[in-house]
C-alpha positions in Angstrom: 198.2 46.1 -66.9 194.4 45.7 -67.8 193.8 42.0 -67.0 192.6 40.7 -63.4 195.6 38.3 -61.5 192.6 35.3 -61.6 193.0 34.9 -65.0 196.2 32.8 -64.2 198.9 32.1 -67.4 196.4 32.4 -69.8 194.8 35.6 -69.2 198.5 37.2 -69.0 199.5 35.3 -72.3 196.0 36.6 -74.3 196.9 40.1 -72.7 200.3 40.0 -74.4 199.0 38.9 -78.1 197.0 41.5 -78.4 198.8 44.1 -77.3 201.6 42.8 -79.8 198.7 42.3 -82.4 197.6 45.9 -81.4 201.5 46.9 -82.2 202.9 45.2 -84.4 200.0 43.3 -87.0 199.0 40.0 -86.8 201.2 39.0 -89.4 204.3 39.9 -87.7 203.0 38.1 -84.6 202.1 34.4 -86.9 205.4 34.8 -87.9 207.4 35.0 -84.6 205.0 32.3 -83.4 205.7 30.3 -86.3 209.8 30.7 -85.8 209.3 29.8 -81.8 207.3 26.6 -82.1 210.6 25.9 -84.8 212.8 26.9 -82.0 210.6 25.2 -79.3 210.6 22.0 -81.8 214.2 22.0 -82.3 215.0 22.5 -78.9 212.8 20.0 -77.4 214.8 17.1 -79.9 218.1 18.1 -79.0 217.5 17.3 -75.3 215.6 14.5 -76.1 218.6 13.7 -77.6 220.6 14.3 -74.8 219.0 12.8 -71.7 218.1 9.6 -73.4 221.5 7.7 -73.2 221.6 8.3 -69.1 217.5 7.9 -69.1 218.1 4.7 -70.2 221.4 3.5 -68.4 219.3 4.5 -65.3 216.7 2.6 -66.2 218.7 -0.4 -66.9 220.3 -0.1 -63.2 217.3 0.7 -61.4 215.4 -2.4 -63.5 215.7 -5.3 -61.6 214.4 -3.6 -58.0 211.6 -2.2 -60.2 210.6 -4.8 -61.7 210.4 -7.3 -58.4 208.1 -4.0 -56.9 205.8 -4.4 -59.8 205.6 -8.1 -59.5 205.4 -8.1 -56.7 202.1 -5.9 -56.3 200.8 -7.7 -59.2 201.0 -11.4 -57.4 199.5 -9.6 -54.4 196.4 -7.9 -56.3 195.9 -11.8 -58.1 195.7 -13.3 -55.1 193.5 -11.0 -53.9 191.5 -11.8 -56.6 191.5 -15.3 -56.4 190.8 -15.6 -52.9 187.3 -13.4 -53.4 186.4 -15.1 -56.6 188.1 -18.3 -56.4 184.8 -20.5 -56.3 183.3 -18.6 -59.4 186.6 -19.4 -61.0 186.4 -22.9 -60.2 182.7 -23.1 -61.5 184.1 -21.6 -64.5 186.8 -24.3 -65.1 184.7 -27.1 -64.4 182.4 -26.1 -67.3 185.2 -25.3 -69.4 187.0 -28.5 -68.7 183.7 -30.4 -69.5 183.3 -28.8 -72.6 186.6 -28.9 -73.5 186.2 -33.0 -72.9 182.9 -33.4 -74.3 183.5 -32.2 -77.6 187.0 -33.9 -77.8 185.2 -37.4 -77.4 182.2 -36.4 -79.6 185.1 -35.4 -81.9 187.1 -39.3 -81.8 184.3 -40.8 -81.4 182.4 -39.3 -85.1 185.3 -38.6 -87.2 185.3 -42.0 -88.7 181.5 -41.1 -89.7 181.4 -37.5 -90.1 185.2 -36.6 -91.4 184.0 -36.3 -94.6 181.7 -34.0 -93.8 182.7 -30.3 -94.3 180.5 -29.4 -91.7 181.8 -31.9 -89.0 185.0 -30.0 -89.5 184.2 -26.7 -88.9 182.7 -27.2 -86.1 185.5 -29.2 -84.5 187.9 -26.3 -85.3 185.5 -23.9 -84.1 185.0 -25.8 -80.7 188.6 -25.8 -80.5 188.5 -22.4 -81.0 185.6 -21.6 -78.6 187.7 -23.6 -75.5 191.3 -21.5 -76.6 189.2 -18.3 -76.0 187.7 -19.2 -72.9 190.7 -20.0 -72.1 192.5 -16.4 -72.7 189.0 -15.3 -71.0 189.7 -17.2 -67.4 193.4 -16.3 -67.7 192.8 -12.2 -68.2 189.9 -12.7 -65.4 192.8 -14.0 -62.7 194.6 -10.9 -63.7 192.2 -8.1 -63.0 191.3 -7.2 -66.9 187.7 -7.3 -67.1 187.3 -5.6 -70.0 190.1 -7.1 -71.5 187.6 -10.7 -71.0 184.8 -9.2 -71.9 186.7 -8.3 -75.0 187.5 -12.0 -75.4 184.1 -12.7 -74.0 181.8 -11.2 -77.1 184.7 -13.0 -79.6 183.9 -16.6 -77.8 179.7 -15.2 -78.3 181.0 -14.7 -82.0 182.3 -17.9 -82.3 179.2 -19.9 -81.0 176.9 -18.3 -83.1 178.8 -18.8 -85.9 179.1 -22.7 -85.3 175.0 -22.8 -84.7 174.6 -20.9 -87.9 176.7 -23.5 -89.8 175.5 -26.6 -87.8 171.5 -25.3 -88.3 172.0 -24.3 -92.7 174.5 -27.9 -93.7 176.8 -28.2 -95.6 175.7 -25.5 -98.5 177.0 -23.5 -95.7 180.0 -25.2 -94.5 181.1 -25.0 -98.1 181.0 -20.9 -97.8 182.3 -20.7 -95.0 185.4 -22.8 -96.2 185.7 -21.2 -99.4 185.3 -17.2 -97.7 188.7 -18.0 -96.6 189.7 -17.5 -100.1 188.2 -13.7 -100.0 190.0 -13.0 -96.8 193.3 -13.5 -98.0 192.3 -11.9 -101.1 191.5 -8.8 -99.1 194.8 -8.9 -97.4 196.6 -9.6 -100.2 195.7 -6.2 -101.9 196.2 -4.3 -98.2 199.6 -5.9 -98.1 199.9 -4.4 -101.3 199.2 -1.2 -100.6 201.2 -0.6 -97.3 204.5 -2.9 -98.0 206.8 -0.3 -99.7 205.8 2.5 -96.7 206.4 -0.1 -94.4 209.7 -1.0 -95.8 208.9 -4.8 -96.1 209.5 -7.4 -99.1 207.0 -6.5 -102.0 205.0 -9.3 -103.4 206.6 -11.9 -105.8 205.3 -11.5 -109.3 201.3 -12.2 -109.8 200.6 -13.5 -107.0 198.3 -10.2 -106.3 196.6 -11.1 -109.3 196.3 -15.1 -108.7 194.8 -13.9 -105.1 191.9 -11.4 -106.8 191.2 -14.5 -110.0 189.7 -16.9 -106.9 188.0 -14.2 -105.8 187.0 -13.8 -108.9 186.0 -16.5 -109.7 184.0 -17.5 -106.3 182.0 -13.7 -107.3 180.7 -15.2 -110.2 179.8 -18.7 -108.6 178.2 -17.3 -105.5 177.4 -13.2 -106.6 178.3 -10.1 -105.2 177.0 -10.2 -101.5 179.9 -13.2 -100.9 182.5 -10.4 -100.8 181.0 -9.0 -97.8 182.8 -10.3 -94.5 180.2 -12.8 -93.2 179.4 -13.3 -97.1 179.8 -16.9 -96.7 176.2 -16.0 -94.8 174.4 -14.0 -96.9 172.7 -16.7 -99.3 170.9 -17.9 -96.2 169.9 -15.1 -94.8 168.8 -13.4 -97.7 171.0 -10.6 -98.0 171.3 -9.8 -101.6 171.1 -6.7 -103.3 169.4 -7.7 -106.3 166.4 -8.2 -104.3 163.5 -6.0 -103.2 162.4 -5.1 -99.8 159.5 -6.9 -99.9 161.6 -10.1 -101.4 164.4 -9.4 -98.6 161.2 -9.0 -95.5 159.9 -12.8 -97.1 163.2 -14.3 -96.9 164.0 -12.1 -92.7 160.8 -14.0 -92.3 161.9 -17.5 -93.6 164.7 -17.4 -91.4 163.0 -16.4 -88.5 160.4 -18.9 -88.6 163.5 -21.5 -89.2 165.1 -20.2 -85.8 162.4 -19.8 -83.7 160.5 -23.5 -85.2 158.0 -21.3 -85.9 155.8 -24.6 -87.4 156.2 -27.1 -84.8 155.4 -24.0 -82.0 152.3 -23.4 -83.5 151.2 -26.9 -84.0 151.6 -27.3 -80.3 149.8 -24.3 -79.4 146.6 -25.8 -81.0 146.8 -29.3 -79.8 148.0 -28.2 -75.8 146.8 -24.4 -75.3 143.7 -24.5 -77.4 141.9 -24.2 -74.3 143.2 -21.5 -72.5 142.2 -18.9 -73.8 138.5 -19.8 -72.1 140.3 -20.9 -69.0 141.9 -17.7 -68.2 138.1 -16.5 -68.7 136.8 -18.5 -65.6 140.1 -17.4 -63.7 139.1 -13.4 -64.3 135.5 -14.3 -63.3 136.4 -16.6 -60.2 135.7 -15.8 -56.6 139.6 -15.8 -56.7 140.7 -13.8 -59.0 138.1 -11.0 -57.9 140.0 -11.6 -54.1 143.2 -11.0 -55.8 142.1 -7.7 -57.2 140.6 -6.6 -53.9 144.1 -7.6 -52.1 146.1 -6.2 -55.2 144.0 -2.7 -54.6 144.1 -2.6 -50.8 147.8 -3.2 -50.6 148.6 -0.4 -52.8 146.3 2.4 -52.4 145.6 4.4 -50.1 142.1 4.0 -47.8 140.0 6.7 -49.3 140.3 5.1 -53.4 140.2 1.5 -52.6 136.1 1.2 -53.5 136.5 3.6 -56.8 139.5 1.5 -58.0 137.6 -1.9 -57.1 134.5 -0.9 -59.1 137.4 0.0 -61.8 139.0 -2.7 -62.4 136.1 -4.8 -62.1 134.7 -3.9 -64.7 137.8 -3.4 -67.0 138.2 -7.4 -66.2 134.1 -7.9 -66.5 134.4 -6.0 -70.3 137.3 -8.1 -70.9 135.7 -11.5 -70.0 132.1 -10.5 -71.8 134.5 -9.7 -74.8 136.0 -12.7 -75.2 132.8 -14.8 -74.7 131.5 -12.6 -77.4 134.3 -13.9 -79.8 134.7 -17.5 -79.1 130.3 -17.8 -79.3 130.0 -16.2 -83.0 
């Protein structure tokens, strides 16, 4: 037939197609291929409609035994996971319980004093959300859904970051965070308006979309265009302002980093407590004890015929460094 047997079914089909194109032309083959596709699609649809009722009845009839087998299998799997990871699960649950009780006790004891602050209300709410997500993670882990647990862990990390950010920046950012719900609600309303008719949902009431957009525009006028983005409530605090030049943004980001890492306190600590570290390090490098460390390291890591060379090499480098440091200190 002009084709090798090892080509299999795909080779046969390709050969037949080539023959048909050669004899009748490509248009003829394409037209009949389209007819065949339509015929096959119709046949599959009709067969599915005919088979579906009996298939459903069969599934219903076999469901009790099938579900029992599945549940038994899942139970055995959970028991195996629990046996292997029980200590880790217990520690996780202990930390979760401690976090829940500490947060609850703090909230109840301070609500009279701090209840009027936006920051307090938000952190209380985020703490509750974090506890719930942590519970979800535990359930997923105990049932063997590691990837799902990891996904929820990322959500927990986001909740934690948001809480720490708001706690650090105070009432102004807290207010923006609360008001940003208006932006999210407006975005959801616009999506609903766009998709409702295609999904067969009830349309919005008259003026509902206009009202949501008007409220969002008022906040845009108050806080600026960056407020309209997904994390727009944090835009001002992190310097995310499209009106700023690249250099000005770098200044903002630098200030944010310095604040986060307590740069001023760190430099103060270094100047007061670590002022003589460089001098102490030079004395250590020049000491007999450090020289013994160099010799021991070389003799344990290099072949015997290279010991002399590399001991001299590293002594030279360290001696040059120590001399440079003393020269700088004396200048």
